[in-house]
C-alpha positions as CSV (number, residue, x, y, z in Angstrom):
1,X,-36.0,51.8,-56.4
2,X,-36.7,53.3,-52.9
3,X,-39.3,55.5,-51.3
4,X,-38.7,58.3,-48.7
5,X,-39.6,55.7,-46.1
6,X,-36.4,53.8,-46.6
7,X,-34.1,56.4,-48.0
8,X,-31.3,57.0,-45.4
9,X,-29.1,60.3,-45.2
10,X,-25.6,60.3,-46.4
11,X,-23.2,58.8,-43.9
12,X,-25.6,56.5,-42.3
13,X,-24.2,53.0,-42.0
14,X,-25.6,50.0,-43.8
15,X,-26.8,48.5,-40.5
16,X,-28.7,51.7,-39.6
17,X,-30.4,51.7,-43.0
18,X,-31.5,48.2,-42.4
19,X,-33.5,49.2,-39.3
20,X,-37.1,49.8,-40.2
21,X,-39.1,52.7,-38.6
22,X,-42.4,52.0,-36.7
23,X,-44.4,53.6,-39.7
24,X,-42.4,51.3,-42.2
25,X,-43.5,48.3,-40.0
26,X,-47.0,49.6,-39.8
27,X,-47.2,50.0,-43.6
28,X,-46.0,46.4,-44.1
29,X,-48.4,45.0,-41.5
30,X,-51.4,46.8,-43.2
31,X,-50.3,45.3,-46.6
32,X,-49.9,41.9,-45.0
33,X,-53.4,42.2,-43.4
34,X,-55.0,42.8,-46.9
35,X,-53.1,40.0,-48.4
36,X,-53.9,37.7,-45.5
37,X,-57.6,38.5,-46.1
38,X,-57.3,37.8,-49.9
39,X,-55.8,34.4,-49.3
40,X,-58.1,33.6,-46.3
41,X,-61.1,34.2,-48.4
42,X,-60.0,31.8,-51.1
43,X,-59.8,28.9,-48.6
44,X,-62.3,29.7,-45.9
45,X,-65.4,29.0,-48.0
46,X,-64.3,25.5,-48.8
47,X,-65.1,23.8,-45.5
48,X,-68.4,25.9,-45.2
49,X,-69.7,24.7,-48.5
50,X,-71.8,21.7,-47.2
51,X,-73.6,24.1,-44.7
52,X,-74.2,26.7,-47.3
53,X,-75.9,24.1,-49.5
54,X,-78.0,22.9,-46.9
55,X,-79.1,26.3,-45.6
56,X,-79.7,27.8,-49.0
57,X,-80.9,24.7,-50.8
58,X,-78.3,25.0,-53.5
59,X,-77.4,22.2,-56.1
60,X,-73.7,21.0,-56.6
61,X,-73.4,23.0,-59.8
62,X,-74.6,26.2,-58.1
63,X,-72.4,25.5,-55.1
64,X,-69.3,25.3,-57.3
65,X,-69.8,28.9,-58.3
66,X,-69.4,30.2,-54.8
67,X,-65.8,29.3,-55.2
68,X,-65.6,29.9,-59.0
69,X,-67.2,33.3,-58.8
70,X,-64.4,34.5,-56.6
71,X,-61.7,33.0,-58.9
72,X,-63.3,34.4,-61.9
73,X,-63.3,38.0,-60.7
74,X,-59.7,37.6,-59.2
75,X,-58.1,35.9,-62.1
76,X,-59.9,37.7,-64.9
77,X,-59.1,41.2,-63.7
78,X,-55.6,40.9,-62.3
79,X,-53.8,42.3,-65.4
80,X,-56.0,45.3,-65.3
81,X,-55.7,45.7,-61.6
82,X,-51.8,45.6,-61.9
83,X,-51.6,48.1,-64.6
84,X,-54.1,50.3,-62.8
85,X,-51.9,50.5,-59.8
86,X,-49.1,51.9,-62.0
87,X,-51.3,54.3,-64.0
88,X,-53.8,55.6,-61.3
89,X,-51.5,55.4,-58.2
90,X,-50.9,52.3,-56.0
91,X,-52.3,54.0,-52.8
92,X,-55.5,55.1,-54.4
93,X,-56.1,51.8,-56.1
94,X,-55.3,49.9,-52.9
95,X,-57.6,52.0,-50.6
96,X,-60.7,51.9,-53.0
97,X,-60.4,48.2,-53.6
98,X,-60.0,47.4,-49.8
99,X,-63.2,49.3,-49.1
100,X,-65.0,47.4,-51.8
101,X,-63.7,44.2,-50.4
102,X,-65.0,45.1,-46.8
103,X,-68.5,45.9,-48.3
104,X,-68.7,42.7,-50.3
105,X,-67.8,40.7,-47.2
106,X,-70.7,42.2,-45.4
107,X,-73.0,41.7,-48.3
108,X,-72.0,37.9,-48.5
109,X,-72.7,37.3,-44.7
110,X,-76.2,38.8,-45.1
111,X,-77.6,37.4,-48.3
112,X,-80.3,34.8,-48.2
113,X,-80.1,33.4,-51.9
114,X,-77.4,31.6,-53.9
115,X,-77.3,34.1,-56.8
116,X,-76.6,37.0,-54.4
117,X,-74.0,35.1,-52.6
118,X,-72.2,34.2,-55.8
119,X,-72.4,38.0,-56.8
120,X,-70.8,39.1,-53.6
121,X,-68.0,36.5,-54.1
122,X,-67.4,37.8,-57.6
123,X,-67.2,41.3,-56.3
124,X,-64.7,40.3,-53.6
125,X,-62.6,38.5,-56.2
126,X,-62.8,41.7,-58.4
127,X,-61.5,43.9,-55.5
128,X,-58.8,41.4,-54.6
129,X,-57.7,41.7,-58.2
130,X,-56.7,45.2,-57.5
131,X,-55.5,45.0,-53.8
132,X,-53.1,42.1,-54.5
133,X,-50.9,43.8,-57.2
134,X,-51.1,47.1,-55.7
135,X,-50.1,45.9,-52.3
136,X,-47.1,44.0,-53.8
137,X,-46.1,46.8,-55.9
138,X,-46.1,49.2,-52.9
139,X,-43.8,46.8,-51.1
140,X,-41.5,46.5,-54.1
141,X,-41.3,50.2,-54.4
142,X,-40.9,51.1,-50.8
143,X,-38.2,48.6,-49.9
144,X,-34.9,48.7,-51.6
145,X,-34.0,45.8,-53.8
146,X,-31.9,43.2,-52.0
147,X,-32.0,42.0,-48.4
148,X,-34.5,44.7,-47.3
149,X,-36.9,43.8,-49.9
150,X,-36.4,40.0,-49.7
151,X,-37.2,40.3,-45.9
152,X,-40.3,42.3,-46.5
153,X,-41.5,40.0,-49.4
154,X,-40.8,36.9,-47.2
155,X,-43.0,38.3,-44.5
156,X,-45.7,39.5,-47.0
157,X,-45.9,36.4,-48.9
158,X,-45.8,34.2,-45.7
159,X,-48.8,36.0,-44.5
160,X,-50.6,35.1,-47.7
161,X,-49.6,31.4,-47.4
162,X,-50.5,31.5,-43.7
163,X,-53.9,33.0,-44.6
164,X,-54.6,30.3,-47.0
165,X,-53.6,27.7,-44.6
166,X,-55.3,29.2,-41.6
167,X,-58.6,29.9,-43.5
168,X,-59.5,26.2,-43.3
169,X,-58.9,26.3,-39.5
170,X,-60.9,29.4,-39.0
171,X,-63.6,28.1,-41.3
172,X,-63.9,24.9,-39.4
173,X,-64.3,26.9,-36.1
174,X,-66.7,29.4,-37.6
175,X,-68.9,27.0,-39.4
176,X,-69.6,25.2,-36.2
177,X,-71.5,28.4,-35.3
178,X,-72.8,29.5,-38.8
179,X,-71.3,29.6,-42.3
180,X,-72.4,33.2,-42.4
181,X,-69.5,34.1,-39.9
182,X,-67.0,32.7,-42.6
183,X,-68.3,35.4,-44.9
184,X,-68.6,38.2,-42.3
185,X,-65.3,37.8,-40.6
186,X,-63.2,39.6,-43.2
187,X,-65.4,42.8,-43.0
188,X,-64.3,44.2,-39.8
189,X,-60.6,43.2,-40.3
190,X,-60.7,44.9,-43.7
191,X,-62.3,48.1,-42.3
192,X,-59.6,48.2,-39.6
193,X,-56.9,47.7,-42.1
194,X,-58.4,50.5,-44.2
195,X,-58.4,53.0,-41.3
196,X,-54.6,52.3,-40.7
197,X,-53.8,52.3,-44.4
198,X,-55.2,55.8,-44.8
199,X,-52.6,57.0,-42.2
200,X,-49.7,54.7,-43.2
201,X,-49.6,54.0,-46.9
202,X,-47.4,56.5,-48.6
203,X,-48.4,58.4,-51.7
204,X,-46.8,56.8,-54.7
205,X,-45.6,57.9,-58.1
206,X,-48.0,57.1,-60.9
207,X,-47.3,56.9,-64.6
208,X,-48.3,59.9,-66.8
209,X,-47.7,58.5,-70.3
210,X,-48.1,60.7,-73.4
211,X,-49.4,57.5,-75.1
212,X,-52.6,57.6,-73.0
213,X,-54.3,54.6,-71.4
214,X,-54.4,51.4,-73.3
215,X,-58.1,50.9,-73.4
216,X,-58.1,48.4,-76.3
217,X,-55.6,46.3,-74.5
218,X,-57.5,46.5,-71.2
219,X,-60.8,45.4,-72.9
220,X,-59.2,42.4,-74.9
221,X,-56.9,41.3,-72.1
222,X,-59.6,41.4,-69.4
223,X,-62.2,39.7,-71.8
224,X,-59.6,37.0,-72.7
225,X,-58.7,36.2,-69.0
226,X,-62.5,36.3,-67.9
227,X,-63.4,33.9,-70.7
228,X,-60.4,31.7,-70.1
229,X,-61.1,31.3,-66.4
230,X,-64.8,30.8,-67.0
231,X,-64.3,28.1,-69.7
232,X,-61.8,26.3,-67.4
233,X,-64.1,26.3,-64.5
234,X,-67.2,25.2,-66.5
235,X,-65.3,22.5,-68.5
236,X,-65.6,19.7,-66.1
237,X,-69.4,20.2,-66.0
238,X,-70.0,20.8,-69.8
239,X,-67.3,18.5,-71.1
240,X,-63.8,19.3,-72.2
241,X,-64.6,18.3,-75.8
242,X,-68.1,19.8,-76.0
243,X,-68.8,22.4,-78.7
244,X,-69.3,25.1,-76.0
245,X,-66.0,24.4,-74.4
246,X,-64.0,24.2,-77.6
247,X,-65.7,27.4,-79.0
248,X,-65.1,29.3,-75.7
249,X,-61.3,28.2,-75.8
250,X,-61.1,29.3,-79.4
251,X,-62.6,32.8,-78.7
252,X,-60.3,33.2,-75.6
253,X,-57.3,32.3,-77.8
254,X,-58.3,34.9,-80.5
255,X,-58.8,37.5,-77.8
256,X,-55.3,36.7,-76.5
257,X,-53.8,36.9,-79.9
258,X,-55.5,40.4,-80.4
259,X,-54.2,41.4,-77.0
260,X,-50.6,40.5,-77.9
261,X,-50.9,42.4,-81.2
262,X,-52.4,45.5,-79.5
263,X,-49.6,45.5,-76.7
264,X,-46.8,45.2,-79.4
265,X,-48.2,48.5,-80.9
266,X,-49.4,50.3,-78.0
267,X,-47.4,53.5,-76.9
268,X,-48.5,52.7,-73.2
269,X,-49.1,48.9,-73.1
270,X,-51.0,47.3,-70.4
271,X,-48.3,44.6,-70.3
272,X,-44.8,45.3,-71.7
273,X,-44.1,42.1,-73.5
274,X,-40.5,42.6,-73.2
275,X,-40.4,41.6,-69.5
276,X,-41.0,38.1,-70.7
277,X,-37.7,38.0,-72.5
278,X,-36.2,37.3,-69.0
279,X,-35.8,33.6,-68.3
280,X,-36.0,34.1,-64.6
281,X,-39.4,36.1,-65.0
282,X,-40.8,33.2,-67.2
283,X,-39.7,30.6,-64.6
284,X,-41.3,32.6,-61.8
285,X,-44.7,32.9,-63.7
286,X,-44.8,29.2,-64.7
287,X,-43.6,28.1,-61.2
288,X,-46.3,30.2,-59.6
289,X,-49.0,28.5,-61.8
290,X,-47.7,24.9,-60.9
291,X,-47.1,25.8,-57.2
292,X,-50.7,27.2,-56.5
293,X,-52.5,24.9,-59.0
294,X,-51.0,21.8,-57.4
295,X,-51.9,23.0,-53.8
296,X,-55.4,24.1,-54.6
297,X,-56.2,20.7,-56.2
298,X,-54.5,18.8,-53.4
299,X,-56.5,20.6,-50.8
300,X,-59.6,20.1,-52.6
301,X,-59.0,16.2,-52.7
302,X,-57.8,16.0,-49.2
303,X,-60.9,18.0,-47.9
304,X,-63.2,15.6,-49.8
305,X,-61.2,12.6,-48.5
306,X,-61.4,13.6,-44.9
307,X,-65.1,14.5,-44.8
308,X,-66.5,12.0,-47.2
309,X,-64.4,9.0,-46.5
310,X,-63.1,9.4,-42.9
311,X,-66.2,11.3,-41.8
312,X,-64.2,14.0,-40.0
313,X,-66.0,17.1,-39.0
314,X,-65.3,20.5,-40.6
315,X,-63.1,21.4,-37.4
316,X,-61.2,18.0,-37.6
317,X,-60.4,18.5,-41.2
318,X,-59.4,22.1,-40.5
319,X,-57.0,21.0,-37.7
320,X,-55.4,18.4,-40.0
321,X,-54.1,21.3,-42.1
322,X,-53.0,23.2,-39.0
323,X,-49.3,22.0,-38.8
324,X,-48.7,23.3,-42.4
325,X,-50.2,26.7,-41.4
326,X,-48.1,26.9,-38.2
327,X,-44.9,26.0,-39.9
328,X,-45.4,28.7,-42.5
329,X,-46.2,31.3,-40.0
330,X,-43.1,30.5,-37.8
331,X,-40.8,30.8,-40.9
332,X,-41.9,34.3,-41.9
333,X,-38.8,36.1,-40.7
334,X,-36.3,33.5,-41.9
335,X,-36.9,33.1,-45.6
336,X,-35.5,36.4,-46.6
337,X,-32.1,35.5,-45.1
338,X,-32.2,32.2,-46.8
339,X,-32.9,33.6,-50.1
340,X,-30.1,36.3,-49.7
341,X,-27.6,33.4,-49.0
342,X,-28.6,30.8,-51.6
343,X,-30.6,32.6,-54.2
344,X,-34.1,32.1,-55.4
345,X,-33.6,29.2,-57.9
346,X,-32.0,27.0,-55.2
347,X,-34.7,27.8,-52.5
348,X,-37.6,27.3,-55.1
349,X,-36.0,23.9,-56.3
350,X,-35.8,22.7,-52.7
351,X,-39.4,23.8,-52.0
352,X,-40.7,22.0,-55.0
353,X,-38.7,18.9,-54.2
354,X,-40.6,19.0,-50.7
355,X,-43.8,19.5,-52.4
356,X,-43.5,16.5,-54.7
357,X,-42.5,14.4,-51.7
358,X,-45.5,15.6,-49.7
359,X,-48.0,14.8,-52.6
360,X,-46.4,11.5,-53.4
361,X,-46.6,10.4,-49.7
362,X,-50.3,11.1,-49.7
363,X,-50.8,8.5,-52.3
364,X,-50.6,5.9,-49.4
365,X,-53.9,6.9,-47.9
366,X,-56.6,4.3,-47.2
367,X,-60.0,4.2,-45.8
368,X,-58.4,4.0,-42.3
369,X,-56.8,7.3,-41.0
370,X,-53.0,7.2,-41.0
371,X,-52.3,10.4,-39.3
372,X,-48.9,9.8,-38.0
373,X,-47.5,7.8,-41.0
374,X,-49.1,9.8,-43.8
375,X,-51.2,12.8,-43.0
376,X,-49.0,14.6,-40.4
377,X,-45.7,14.1,-42.5
378,X,-47.4,15.3,-45.7
379,X,-48.7,18.4,-43.9
380,X,-45.3,19.3,-42.4
381,X,-43.6,18.9,-45.7
382,X,-46.3,20.9,-47.4
383,X,-45.7,23.7,-44.9
384,X,-42.0,23.8,-45.4
385,X,-42.5,23.8,-49.2
386,X,-44.9,26.7,-49.1
387,X,-42.7,28.7,-46.7
388,X,-39.8,28.3,-49.3
389,X,-41.5,28.6,-52.7
390,X,-44.1,31.3,-52.4
391,X,-41.8,34.2,-51.1
392,X,-39.0,33.2,-53.5
393,X,-41.3,33.3,-56.5
394,X,-42.4,36.8,-55.6
395,X,-38.8,37.9,-55.1
396,X,-37.8,36.4,-58.4
397,X,-40.6,37.9,-60.3
398,X,-40.2,41.5,-58.9
399,X,-36.4,42.0,-58.7
400,X,-34.8,43.9,-61.6
401,X,-38.1,45.6,-62.5
402,X,-38.5,49.3,-62.7
403,X,-40.9,50.9,-60.2
404,X,-43.4,52.1,-62.8
405,X,-43.7,48.4,-63.8
406,X,-44.0,46.8,-60.5
407,X,-47.8,46.8,-60.5
408,X,-47.8,45.2,-63.9
409,X,-45.4,42.4,-63.0
410,X,-47.3,41.9,-59.8
411,X,-50.6,41.5,-61.9
412,X,-48.8,39.0,-64.1
413,X,-47.7,36.9,-61.2
414,X,-51.0,36.8,-59.5
415,X,-52.7,36.0,-62.8
416,X,-50.4,33.1,-63.1
417,X,-51.4,32.0,-59.6
418,X,-55.1,32.3,-60.1
419,X,-55.2,30.9,-63.7
420,X,-53.0,28.1,-62.6
421,X,-55.4,27.4,-59.6
422,X,-58.5,27.4,-61.8
423,X,-56.9,25.4,-64.6
424,X,-55.4,22.6,-62.5
425,X,-58.6,22.3,-60.1
426,X,-60.7,22.0,-63.1
427,X,-58.3,19.3,-64.5
428,X,-58.3,17.3,-61.1
429,X,-62.1,17.6,-60.8
430,X,-62.4,16.0,-64.2
431,X,-60.0,13.3,-63.3
432,X,-61.5,12.2,-60.0
433,X,-65.1,12.3,-61.5
434,X,-64.2,10.7,-64.9
435,X,-66.3,7.5,-64.2
436,X,-69.4,9.4,-62.8
437,X,-71.6,7.8,-60.3
438,X,-70.4,10.1,-57.5
439,X,-73.6,9.5,-55.3
440,X,-73.7,5.7,-55.6
441,X,-70.0,4.8,-55.6
442,X,-68.7,2.7,-52.7
443,X,-66.0,4.3,-50.4
444,X,-63.3,2.2,-52.0
445,X,-64.3,3.3,-55.4
446,X,-64.3,7.0,-54.4
447,X,-60.8,6.5,-52.9
448,X,-59.8,4.8,-56.1
449,X,-60.9,7.8,-57.9
450,X,-58.9,10.0,-55.6
451,X,-55.6,8.3,-56.3
452,X,-55.3,9.3,-60.1
453,X,-56.0,12.9,-58.9
454,X,-53.3,12.8,-56.4
455,X,-50.9,11.4,-58.9
456,X,-51.8,14.2,-61.4
457,X,-51.2,16.8,-58.6
458,X,-47.7,15.2,-57.9
459,X,-46.8,15.5,-61.7
460,X,-47.9,19.2,-61.6
461,X,-45.4,19.8,-58.9
462,X,-42.7,17.8,-60.6
463,X,-43.4,20.0,-63.5
464,X,-42.8,23.0,-61.4
465,X,-39.5,21.6,-60.2
466,X,-38.4,21.0,-63.8
467,X,-39.2,24.5,-64.8
468,X,-37.0,25.8,-62.0
469,X,-33.9,23.7,-62.7
470,X,-32.6,25.8,-65.6
471,X,-32.4,28.7,-63.3
472,X,-29.7,26.8,-61.2
473,X,-27.2,27.2,-64.1
474,X,-27.8,30.9,-64.5
475,X,-25.0,33.0,-62.8
476,X,-26.4,34.9,-59.9
477,X,-25.9,38.6,-59.0
478,X,-23.7,39.4,-56.0
479,X,-26.8,39.9,-53.8
480,X,-28.0,36.3,-54.6
481,X,-30.8,37.1,-57.1
482,X,-30.3,35.3,-60.4
483,X,-33.0,37.1,-62.3
484,X,-32.3,38.3,-65.8
485,X,-33.1,42.2,-66.0
486,X,-35.0,43.1,-69.0
487,X,-34.3,46.8,-69.3
488,X,-35.9,49.5,-71.4
489,X,-33.5,51.2,-73.7
490,X,-32.8,55.0,-73.0
491,X,-33.0,57.5,-75.9
492,X,-30.2,57.4,-78.3
493,X,-27.1,59.1,-77.1
494,X,-28.0,59.1,-73.5
495,X,-26.1,57.0,-71.0
496,X,-27.8,53.9,-69.9
497,X,-27.6,53.5,-66.0
498,X,-27.4,50.1,-64.7
499,X,-30.6,48.7,-63.0
500,X,-30.5,48.8,-59.3
501,X,-28.7,45.8,-57.9
502,X,-26.8,45.3,-61.2
503,X,-26.7,42.1,-63.3
504,X,-24.5,39.1,-63.1
505,X,-21.5,39.1,-65.4
506,X,-22.4,37.0,-68.5
507,X,-26.0,37.0,-67.7
508,X,-28.5,37.6,-70.6
509,X,-30.0,40.9,-71.0
510,X,-32.6,42.3,-73.4
511,X,-33.6,45.6,-74.2
512,X,-36.8,47.2,-75.6
513,X,-37.6,50.6,-76.4
514,X,-40.4,52.3,-74.4
515,X,-41.9,55.8,-74.2
516,X,-40.5,58.2,-71.7
517,X,-42.7,58.4,-68.6
518,X,-43.1,61.1,-66.1
519,X,-43.8,60.4,-62.4
520,X,-46.5,62.3,-60.8
521,X,-47.9,62.0,-57.2
522,X,-51.4,60.5,-56.6
């Protein structure tokens, strides 16, 4: 699973192979820039929402869709985006989507109405649904599985976590000028990244399957995810037990069942269901949903607490999150080595433990700021947890997967992240607004509503930890990765080569037949 950029001639020492060329570093930095922008865009808009509402005269319900529109496009189309990278070529998909992202950013900063702003956010989410899995699969097919890939993924995913953390800080600074700058900032950065991507991103192999494209799977899978995310986002407003919500969930479930049935029969499925026979893969997907869902919900509560109850400015709120972002950024080059030494299950378990402690500590908040005793320690623990968990989940999900399925697995992982974020944010919103009377409640009553939400966030993180624990008992590969490889069987009579990196003795393996695939250049 290597590309020409990382292949070393025969006789070159291991240490020489581990040295990356300037072009390889440039490729990684371009991909990091795109992922940084995706994550940045999720968090930047939060602090700017009050200014947007005042300037455009938007109601709370309409304002919600500035956030939800992005999540809808991102979470709803990730499965399609991941498979498109495999089928159409990772480079092509990445470049086109990055260009669309830049144009949508420009549009978002120039619009003068709520519906147009929401539309621009949806388009940005849609483009991110293609850049994220394409970028991740470019990395996993460019860097050899093991220490090289672990190092690259730790840098890449740390950039994502840093973007999410730093988005609050940048939004606080830019909102002091105008909320429009928070929308416009990604446009020139995306264009610069696009220029370098055209020169640096290598042409990649794309799948040419005799089974054709899985159009029924694409339609049902995309429709199911769009409807699921839409329903979850709308549920707090329409009611979780309303006829509309229940009917939407039922239709979404029916579409998901249809999708599974189609994928089981398709000659070239959008998602090869056999990958989910791997315990490590399932743990990575569930862990990603719990990790991101708990973090998004925590950030939502904390932002409301600081601005509504402590009366901190947007900049003060952003700076409160700065220690977490700095800690994540400083750890970017270290996590790969930690994963190499201890394996992903241990690193993820430690990270989730820190996450649980950080959230539980924040339960001590009061109407008086307790920065040194509560806020700062929570943010430092949160930063350490993000630095450990996010890269490790990406490494665990992509190791042991064939090159022609890296986009698919990347799409699955990002879908878990976005659906987890949408689902748990909706749940937390319902918890903290359960008694109504948001506009007339006293500060103490608002704080009392926040505490159950923080408790639920803590439980979500604890569930992520419990999901990870079974992996600690799994025998690890020699390189430290305990993932269970789900290999596709070779034709009868042919020798079955071991997956790169091998599997641990005694580990569970599963096989599933798949059609022969021919790699072509995009």
